[in-house]
mmCIF file of the N, C-alpha and C atoms, coordinates in Angstrom:
data_MODEL
# 
_entry.id   MODEL 
# 
loop_
_atom_site.group_PDB 
_atom_site.id 
_atom_site.type_symbol 
_atom_site.label_atom_id 
_atom_site.label_alt_id 
_atom_site.label_comp_id 
_atom_site.label_asym_id 
_atom_site.label_entity_id 
_atom_site.label_seq_id 
_atom_site.pdbx_PDB_ins_code 
_atom_site.Cartn_x 
_atom_site.Cartn_y 
_atom_site.Cartn_z 
_atom_site.occupancy 
_atom_site.B_iso_or_equiv 
_atom_site.pdbx_formal_charge 
_atom_site.auth_seq_id 
_atom_site.auth_comp_id 
_atom_site.auth_asym_id 
_atom_site.auth_atom_id 
_atom_site.pdbx_PDB_model_num 
ATOM 1   N N  . LYS A 1 1  ? 281.477 34.431 203.190 1.00 0.00 ? 1  LYS A N  1 
ATOM 2   C CA . LYS A 1 1  ? 280.054 34.520 202.847 1.00 0.00 ? 1  LYS A CA 1 
ATOM 3   C C  . LYS A 1 1  ? 279.906 35.460 201.654 1.00 0.00 ? 1  LYS A C  1 
ATOM 4   N N  . GLY A 1 2  ? 279.492 34.916 200.531 1.00 0.00 ? 2  GLY A N  1 
ATOM 5   C CA . GLY A 1 2  ? 279.399 35.747 199.330 1.00 0.00 ? 2  GLY A CA 1 
ATOM 6   C C  . GLY A 1 2  ? 278.031 36.380 199.199 1.00 0.00 ? 2  GLY A C  1 
ATOM 7   N N  . LYS A 1 3  ? 278.032 37.613 198.751 1.00 0.00 ? 3  LYS A N  1 
ATOM 8   C CA . LYS A 1 3  ? 276.747 38.255 198.483 1.00 0.00 ? 3  LYS A CA 1 
ATOM 9   C C  . LYS A 1 3  ? 276.430 38.084 197.006 1.00 0.00 ? 3  LYS A C  1 
ATOM 10  N N  . LEU A 1 4  ? 275.170 37.959 196.714 1.00 0.00 ? 4  LEU A N  1 
ATOM 11  C CA . LEU A 1 4  ? 274.769 37.845 195.314 1.00 0.00 ? 4  LEU A CA 1 
ATOM 12  C C  . LEU A 1 4  ? 274.838 39.217 194.651 1.00 0.00 ? 4  LEU A C  1 
ATOM 13  N N  . PRO A 1 5  ? 275.041 39.235 193.340 1.00 0.00 ? 5  PRO A N  1 
ATOM 14  C CA . PRO A 1 5  ? 275.035 40.526 192.643 1.00 0.00 ? 5  PRO A CA 1 
ATOM 15  C C  . PRO A 1 5  ? 273.705 41.243 192.848 1.00 0.00 ? 5  PRO A C  1 
ATOM 16  N N  . LYS A 1 6  ? 273.774 42.566 192.915 1.00 0.00 ? 6  LYS A N  1 
ATOM 17  C CA . LYS A 1 6  ? 272.578 43.361 193.195 1.00 0.00 ? 6  LYS A CA 1 
ATOM 18  C C  . LYS A 1 6  ? 271.464 43.092 192.185 1.00 0.00 ? 6  LYS A C  1 
ATOM 19  N N  . GLU A 1 7  ? 271.842 43.042 190.902 1.00 0.00 ? 7  GLU A N  1 
ATOM 20  C CA . GLU A 1 7  ? 270.871 42.757 189.835 1.00 0.00 ? 7  GLU A CA 1 
ATOM 21  C C  . GLU A 1 7  ? 270.088 41.479 190.134 1.00 0.00 ? 7  GLU A C  1 
ATOM 22  N N  . ALA A 1 8  ? 270.823 40.425 190.453 1.00 0.00 ? 8  ALA A N  1 
ATOM 23  C CA . ALA A 1 8  ? 270.217 39.123 190.720 1.00 0.00 ? 8  ALA A CA 1 
ATOM 24  C C  . ALA A 1 8  ? 269.286 39.216 191.927 1.00 0.00 ? 8  ALA A C  1 
ATOM 25  N N  . ARG A 1 9  ? 269.757 39.902 192.965 1.00 0.00 ? 9  ARG A N  1 
ATOM 26  C CA . ARG A 1 9  ? 268.952 40.030 194.180 1.00 0.00 ? 9  ARG A CA 1 
ATOM 27  C C  . ARG A 1 9  ? 267.646 40.752 193.896 1.00 0.00 ? 9  ARG A C  1 
ATOM 28  N N  . LEU A 1 10 ? 267.717 41.807 193.091 1.00 0.00 ? 10 LEU A N  1 
ATOM 29  C CA . LEU A 1 10 ? 266.502 42.564 192.772 1.00 0.00 ? 10 LEU A CA 1 
ATOM 30  C C  . LEU A 1 10 ? 265.505 41.701 192.006 1.00 0.00 ? 10 LEU A C  1 
ATOM 31  N N  . LYS A 1 11 ? 266.007 40.868 191.096 1.00 0.00 ? 11 LYS A N  1 
ATOM 32  C CA . LYS A 1 11 ? 265.119 39.987 190.331 1.00 0.00 ? 11 LYS A CA 1 
ATOM 33  C C  . LYS A 1 11 ? 264.454 38.960 191.247 1.00 0.00 ? 11 LYS A C  1 
ATOM 34  N N  . LEU A 1 12 ? 265.239 38.410 192.169 1.00 0.00 ? 12 LEU A N  1 
ATOM 35  C CA . LEU A 1 12 ? 264.673 37.442 193.114 1.00 0.00 ? 12 LEU A CA 1 
ATOM 36  C C  . LEU A 1 12 ? 263.653 38.114 194.030 1.00 0.00 ? 12 LEU A C  1 
ATOM 37  N N  . LEU A 1 13 ? 263.954 39.318 194.478 1.00 0.00 ? 13 LEU A N  1 
ATOM 38  C CA . LEU A 1 13 ? 263.013 40.040 195.344 1.00 0.00 ? 13 LEU A CA 1 
ATOM 39  C C  . LEU A 1 13 ? 261.722 40.372 194.611 1.00 0.00 ? 13 LEU A C  1 
ATOM 40  N N  . HIS A 1 14 ? 261.846 40.678 193.326 1.00 0.00 ? 14 HIS A N  1 
ATOM 41  C CA . HIS A 1 14 ? 260.662 40.972 192.525 1.00 0.00 ? 14 HIS A CA 1 
ATOM 42  C C  . HIS A 1 14 ? 259.756 39.733 192.478 1.00 0.00 ? 14 HIS A C  1 
ATOM 43  N N  . TRP A 1 15 ? 260.358 38.577 192.218 1.00 0.00 ? 15 TRP A N  1 
ATOM 44  C CA . TRP A 1 15 ? 259.583 37.328 192.199 1.00 0.00 ? 15 TRP A CA 1 
ATOM 45  C C  . TRP A 1 15 ? 258.943 37.099 193.574 1.00 0.00 ? 15 TRP A C  1 
ATOM 46  N N  . TRP A 1 16 ? 259.747 37.319 194.621 1.00 0.00 ? 16 TRP A N  1 
ATOM 47  C CA . TRP A 1 16 ? 259.289 37.138 195.999 1.00 0.00 ? 16 TRP A CA 1 
ATOM 48  C C  . TRP A 1 16 ? 258.048 37.985 196.274 1.00 0.00 ? 16 TRP A C  1 
ATOM 49  N N  . GLU A 1 17 ? 258.086 39.253 195.863 1.00 0.00 ? 17 GLU A N  1 
ATOM 50  C CA . GLU A 1 17 ? 256.949 40.147 196.118 1.00 0.00 ? 17 GLU A CA 1 
ATOM 51  C C  . GLU A 1 17 ? 255.698 39.682 195.383 1.00 0.00 ? 17 GLU A C  1 
ATOM 52  N N  . LEU A 1 18 ? 255.877 39.198 194.158 1.00 0.00 ? 18 LEU A N  1 
ATOM 53  C CA . LEU A 1 18 ? 254.726 38.734 193.384 1.00 0.00 ? 18 LEU A CA 1 
ATOM 54  C C  . LEU A 1 18 ? 254.122 37.455 193.962 1.00 0.00 ? 18 LEU A C  1 
ATOM 55  N N  . HIS A 1 19 ? 254.934 36.678 194.678 1.00 0.00 ? 19 HIS A N  1 
ATOM 56  C CA . HIS A 1 19 ? 254.474 35.370 195.172 1.00 0.00 ? 19 HIS A CA 1 
ATOM 57  C C  . HIS A 1 19 ? 254.555 35.274 196.688 1.00 0.00 ? 19 HIS A C  1 
ATOM 58  N N  . SER A 1 20 ? 254.418 36.404 197.376 1.00 0.00 ? 20 SER A N  1 
ATOM 59  C CA . SER A 1 20 ? 254.687 36.402 198.818 1.00 0.00 ? 20 SER A CA 1 
ATOM 60  C C  . SER A 1 20 ? 253.730 35.524 199.625 1.00 0.00 ? 20 SER A C  1 
ATOM 61  N N  . LYS A 1 21 ? 252.558 35.215 199.059 1.00 0.00 ? 21 LYS A N  1 
ATOM 62  C CA . LYS A 1 21 ? 251.632 34.340 199.800 1.00 0.00 ? 21 LYS A CA 1 
ATOM 63  C C  . LYS A 1 21 ? 252.153 32.901 199.842 1.00 0.00 ? 21 LYS A C  1 
ATOM 64  N N  . TRP A 1 22 ? 252.817 32.480 198.781 1.00 0.00 ? 22 TRP A N  1 
ATOM 65  C CA . TRP A 1 22 ? 253.350 31.114 198.719 1.00 0.00 ? 22 TRP A CA 1 
ATOM 66  C C  . TRP A 1 22 ? 254.663 31.133 197.940 1.00 0.00 ? 22 TRP A C  1 
ATOM 67  N N  . PRO A 1 23 ? 255.757 31.529 198.620 1.00 0.00 ? 23 PRO A N  1 
ATOM 68  C CA . PRO A 1 23 ? 257.023 31.769 197.917 1.00 0.00 ? 23 PRO A CA 1 
ATOM 69  C C  . PRO A 1 23 ? 257.849 30.503 197.660 1.00 0.00 ? 23 PRO A C  1 
ATOM 70  N N  . TYR A 1 24 ? 257.244 29.568 196.945 1.00 0.00 ? 24 TYR A N  1 
ATOM 71  C CA . TYR A 1 24 ? 257.928 28.326 196.591 1.00 0.00 ? 24 TYR A CA 1 
ATOM 72  C C  . TYR A 1 24 ? 257.946 28.179 195.076 1.00 0.00 ? 24 TYR A C  1 
ATOM 73  N N  . PRO A 1 25 ? 259.024 28.619 194.422 1.00 0.00 ? 25 PRO A N  1 
ATOM 74  C CA . PRO A 1 25 ? 259.068 28.502 192.963 1.00 0.00 ? 25 PRO A CA 1 
ATOM 75  C C  . PRO A 1 25 ? 259.130 27.039 192.518 1.00 0.00 ? 25 PRO A C  1 
ATOM 76  N N  . SER A 1 26 ? 258.452 26.740 191.412 1.00 0.00 ? 26 SER A N  1 
ATOM 77  C CA . SER A 1 26 ? 258.511 25.397 190.835 1.00 0.00 ? 26 SER A CA 1 
ATOM 78  C C  . SER A 1 26 ? 259.891 25.181 190.213 1.00 0.00 ? 26 SER A C  1 
ATOM 79  N N  . GLU A 1 27 ? 260.168 23.946 189.838 1.00 0.00 ? 27 GLU A N  1 
ATOM 80  C CA . GLU A 1 27 ? 261.447 23.662 189.172 1.00 0.00 ? 27 GLU A CA 1 
ATOM 81  C C  . GLU A 1 27 ? 261.598 24.529 187.923 1.00 0.00 ? 27 GLU A C  1 
ATOM 82  N N  . THR A 1 28 ? 260.517 24.637 187.162 1.00 0.00 ? 28 THR A N  1 
ATOM 83  C CA . THR A 1 28 ? 260.544 25.448 185.934 1.00 0.00 ? 28 THR A CA 1 
ATOM 84  C C  . THR A 1 28 ? 260.856 26.902 186.253 1.00 0.00 ? 28 THR A C  1 
ATOM 85  N N  . GLU A 1 29 ? 260.224 27.408 187.304 1.00 0.00 ? 29 GLU A N  1 
ATOM 86  C CA . GLU A 1 29 ? 260.466 28.799 187.705 1.00 0.00 ? 29 GLU A CA 1 
ATOM 87  C C  . GLU A 1 29 ? 261.912 28.988 188.167 1.00 0.00 ? 29 GLU A C  1 
ATOM 88  N N  . LYS A 1 30 ? 262.432 27.987 188.866 1.00 0.00 ? 30 LYS A N  1 
ATOM 89  C CA . LYS A 1 30 ? 263.824 28.084 189.323 1.00 0.00 ? 30 LYS A CA 1 
ATOM 90  C C  . LYS A 1 30 ? 264.787 28.119 188.142 1.00 0.00 ? 30 LYS A C  1 
ATOM 91  N N  . ILE A 1 31 ? 264.512 27.312 187.128 1.00 0.00 ? 31 ILE A N  1 
ATOM 92  C CA . ILE A 1 31 ? 265.361 27.308 185.933 1.00 0.00 ? 31 ILE A CA 1 
ATOM 93  C C  . ILE A 1 31 ? 265.307 28.682 185.271 1.00 0.00 ? 31 ILE A C  1 
ATOM 94  N N  . ALA A 1 32 ? 264.102 29.231 185.148 1.00 0.00 ? 32 ALA A N  1 
ATOM 95  C CA . ALA A 1 32 ? 263.937 30.558 184.545 1.00 0.00 ? 32 ALA A CA 1 
ATOM 96  C C  . ALA A 1 32 ? 264.662 31.618 185.373 1.00 0.00 ? 32 ALA A C  1 
ATOM 97  N N  . LEU A 1 33 ? 264.529 31.546 186.696 1.00 0.00 ? 33 LEU A N  1 
ATOM 98  C CA . LEU A 1 33 ? 265.215 32.508 187.570 1.00 0.00 ? 33 LEU A CA 1 
ATOM 99  C C  . LEU A 1 33 ? 266.731 32.370 187.437 1.00 0.00 ? 33 LEU A C  1 
ATOM 100 N N  . ALA A 1 34 ? 267.207 31.144 187.339 1.00 0.00 ? 34 ALA A N  1 
ATOM 101 C CA . ALA A 1 34 ? 268.646 30.921 187.168 1.00 0.00 ? 34 ALA A CA 1 
ATOM 102 C C  . ALA A 1 34 ? 269.119 31.566 185.866 1.00 0.00 ? 34 ALA A C  1 
ATOM 103 N N  . GLU A 1 35 ? 268.322 31.412 184.812 1.00 0.00 ? 35 GLU A N  1 
ATOM 104 C CA . GLU A 1 35 ? 268.705 32.005 183.525 1.00 0.00 ? 35 GLU A CA 1 
ATOM 105 C C  . GLU A 1 35 ? 268.699 33.526 183.577 1.00 0.00 ? 35 GLU A C  1 
ATOM 106 N N  . THR A 1 36 ? 267.659 34.117 184.173 1.00 0.00 ? 36 THR A N  1 
ATOM 107 C CA . THR A 1 36 ? 267.590 35.586 184.159 1.00 0.00 ? 36 THR A CA 1 
ATOM 108 C C  . THR A 1 36 ? 268.570 36.222 185.141 1.00 0.00 ? 36 THR A C  1 
ATOM 109 N N  . THR A 1 37 ? 268.934 35.510 186.213 1.00 0.00 ? 37 THR A N  1 
ATOM 110 C CA . THR A 1 37 ? 269.839 36.109 187.201 1.00 0.00 ? 37 THR A CA 1 
ATOM 111 C C  . THR A 1 37 ? 271.299 35.750 186.957 1.00 0.00 ? 37 THR A C  1 
ATOM 112 N N  . GLY A 1 38 ? 271.549 34.682 186.197 1.00 0.00 ? 38 GLY A N  1 
ATOM 113 C CA . GLY A 1 38 ? 272.923 34.218 186.009 1.00 0.00 ? 38 GLY A CA 1 
ATOM 114 C C  . GLY A 1 38 ? 273.454 33.433 187.202 1.00 0.00 ? 38 GLY A C  1 
ATOM 115 N N  . LEU A 1 39 ? 272.575 33.112 188.145 1.00 0.00 ? 39 LEU A N  1 
ATOM 116 C CA . LEU A 1 39 ? 272.980 32.308 189.305 1.00 0.00 ? 39 LEU A CA 1 
ATOM 117 C C  . LEU A 1 39 ? 272.743 30.847 188.974 1.00 0.00 ? 39 LEU A C  1 
ATOM 118 N N  . ASP A 1 40 ? 273.297 29.943 189.784 1.00 0.00 ? 40 ASP A N  1 
ATOM 119 C CA . ASP A 1 40 ? 272.922 28.554 189.553 1.00 0.00 ? 40 ASP A CA 1 
ATOM 120 C C  . ASP A 1 40 ? 271.772 28.185 190.494 1.00 0.00 ? 40 ASP A C  1 
ATOM 121 N N  . GLN A 1 41 ? 271.182 27.031 190.223 1.00 0.00 ? 41 GLN A N  1 
ATOM 122 C CA . GLN A 1 41 ? 269.966 26.688 190.964 1.00 0.00 ? 41 GLN A CA 1 
ATOM 123 C C  . GLN A 1 41 ? 270.201 26.484 192.450 1.00 0.00 ? 41 GLN A C  1 
ATOM 124 N N  . LYS A 1 42 ? 271.403 26.050 192.802 1.00 0.00 ? 42 LYS A N  1 
ATOM 125 C CA . LYS A 1 42 ? 271.732 25.896 194.218 1.00 0.00 ? 42 LYS A CA 1 
ATOM 126 C C  . LYS A 1 42 ? 271.668 27.261 194.919 1.00 0.00 ? 42 LYS A C  1 
ATOM 127 N N  . GLN A 1 43 ? 272.200 28.290 194.261 1.00 0.00 ? 43 GLN A N  1 
ATOM 128 C CA . GLN A 1 43 ? 272.145 29.636 194.849 1.00 0.00 ? 43 GLN A CA 1 
ATOM 129 C C  . GLN A 1 43 ? 270.699 30.116 194.963 1.00 0.00 ? 43 GLN A C  1 
ATOM 130 N N  . ILE A 1 44 ? 269.908 29.826 193.943 1.00 0.00 ? 44 ILE A N  1 
ATOM 131 C CA . ILE A 1 44 ? 268.491 30.213 193.958 1.00 0.00 ? 44 ILE A CA 1 
ATOM 132 C C  . ILE A 1 44 ? 267.790 29.514 195.132 1.00 0.00 ? 44 ILE A C  1 
ATOM 133 N N  . ASN A 1 45 ? 268.005 28.198 195.223 1.00 0.00 ? 45 ASN A N  1 
ATOM 134 C CA . ASN A 1 45 ? 267.393 27.434 196.315 1.00 0.00 ? 45 ASN A CA 1 
ATOM 135 C C  . ASN A 1 45 ? 267.775 27.998 197.671 1.00 0.00 ? 45 ASN A C  1 
ATOM 136 N N  . ASN A 1 46 ? 269.058 28.255 197.861 1.00 0.00 ? 46 ASN A N  1 
ATOM 137 C CA . ASN A 1 46 ? 269.524 28.773 199.147 1.00 0.00 ? 46 ASN A CA 1 
ATOM 138 C C  . ASN A 1 46 ? 268.936 30.140 199.444 1.00 0.00 ? 46 ASN A C  1 
ATOM 139 N N  . TRP A 1 47 ? 268.840 30.983 198.431 1.00 0.00 ? 47 TRP A N  1 
ATOM 140 C CA . TRP A 1 47 ? 268.273 32.318 198.635 1.00 0.00 ? 47 TRP A CA 1 
ATOM 141 C C  . TRP A 1 47 ? 266.835 32.202 199.137 1.00 0.00 ? 47 TRP A C  1 
ATOM 142 N N  . PHE A 1 48 ? 266.054 31.320 198.495 1.00 0.00 ? 48 PHE A N  1 
ATOM 143 C CA . PHE A 1 48 ? 264.662 31.169 198.917 1.00 0.00 ? 48 PHE A CA 1 
ATOM 144 C C  . PHE A 1 48 ? 264.548 30.566 200.311 1.00 0.00 ? 48 PHE A C  1 
ATOM 145 N N  . ILE A 1 49 ? 265.395 29.602 200.619 1.00 0.00 ? 49 ILE A N  1 
ATOM 146 C CA . ILE A 1 49 ? 265.383 29.008 201.963 1.00 0.00 ? 49 ILE A CA 1 
ATOM 147 C C  . ILE A 1 49 ? 265.657 30.091 203.006 1.00 0.00 ? 49 ILE A C  1 
ATOM 148 N N  . ASN A 1 50 ? 266.702 30.887 202.781 1.00 0.00 ? 50 ASN A N  1 
ATOM 149 C CA . ASN A 1 50 ? 267.050 31.949 203.732 1.00 0.00 ? 50 ASN A CA 1 
ATOM 150 C C  . ASN A 1 50 ? 265.976 33.019 203.803 1.00 0.00 ? 50 ASN A C  1 
ATOM 151 N N  . GLN A 1 51 ? 265.471 33.403 202.651 1.00 0.00 ? 51 GLN A N  1 
ATOM 152 C CA . GLN A 1 51 ? 264.461 34.450 202.592 1.00 0.00 ? 51 GLN A CA 1 
ATOM 153 C C  . GLN A 1 51 ? 263.196 34.022 203.348 1.00 0.00 ? 51 GLN A C  1 
ATOM 154 N N  . ARG A 1 52 ? 262.773 32.781 203.144 1.00 0.00 ? 52 ARG A N  1 
ATOM 155 C CA . ARG A 1 52 ? 261.580 32.297 203.857 1.00 0.00 ? 52 ARG A CA 1 
ATOM 156 C C  . ARG A 1 52 ? 261.841 32.233 205.353 1.00 0.00 ? 52 ARG A C  1 
ATOM 157 N N  . LYS A 1 53 ? 263.039 31.777 205.724 1.00 0.00 ? 53 LYS A N  1 
ATOM 158 C CA . LYS A 1 53 ? 263.382 31.680 207.145 1.00 0.00 ? 53 LYS A CA 1 
ATOM 159 C C  . LYS A 1 53 ? 263.373 33.061 207.793 1.00 0.00 ? 53 LYS A C  1 
ATOM 160 N N  . ARG A 1 54 ? 263.907 34.046 207.082 1.00 0.00 ? 54 ARG A N  1 
ATOM 161 C CA . ARG A 1 54 ? 264.079 35.373 207.679 1.00 0.00 ? 54 ARG A CA 1 
ATOM 162 C C  . ARG A 1 54 ? 262.864 36.275 207.552 1.00 0.00 ? 54 ARG A C  1 
ATOM 163 N N  . HIS A 1 55 ? 262.122 36.149 206.464 1.00 0.00 ? 55 HIS A N  1 
ATOM 164 C CA . HIS A 1 55 ? 261.136 37.192 206.159 1.00 0.00 ? 55 HIS A CA 1 
ATOM 165 C C  . HIS A 1 55 ? 259.719 36.718 205.901 1.00 0.00 ? 55 HIS A C  1 
ATOM 166 N N  . TRP A 1 56 ? 259.464 35.422 206.008 1.00 0.00 ? 56 TRP A N  1 
ATOM 167 C CA . TRP A 1 56 ? 258.134 34.967 205.619 1.00 0.00 ? 56 TRP A CA 1 
ATOM 168 C C  . TRP A 1 56 ? 257.304 34.578 206.823 1.00 0.00 ? 56 TRP A C  1 
ATOM 169 N N  . LYS A 1 57 ? 256.108 35.174 206.908 1.00 0.00 ? 57 LYS A N  1 
ATOM 170 C CA . LYS A 1 57 ? 255.163 34.796 207.961 1.00 0.00 ? 57 LYS A CA 1 
ATOM 171 C C  . LYS A 1 57 ? 253.973 34.119 207.281 1.00 0.00 ? 57 LYS A C  1 
ATOM 172 N N  . PRO A 1 58 ? 253.959 32.795 207.270 1.00 0.00 ? 58 PRO A N  1 
ATOM 173 C CA . PRO A 1 58 ? 252.841 32.105 206.585 1.00 0.00 ? 58 PRO A CA 1 
ATOM 174 C C  . PRO A 1 58 ? 251.507 32.424 207.226 1.00 0.00 ? 58 PRO A C  1 
# 
């Protein structure tokens, strides 16, 4: 089980906090997040799936 780099995680968490009411990034946002974090979109998708499962109360 690989952990994401801390930098990348902080950037994703920052986005998460700004969008905590509806934490579903658009395709465009995912591409931008992939570019700024250096992760690929699959990793971004998985992070959001896990994060919503673990920490989101709609």
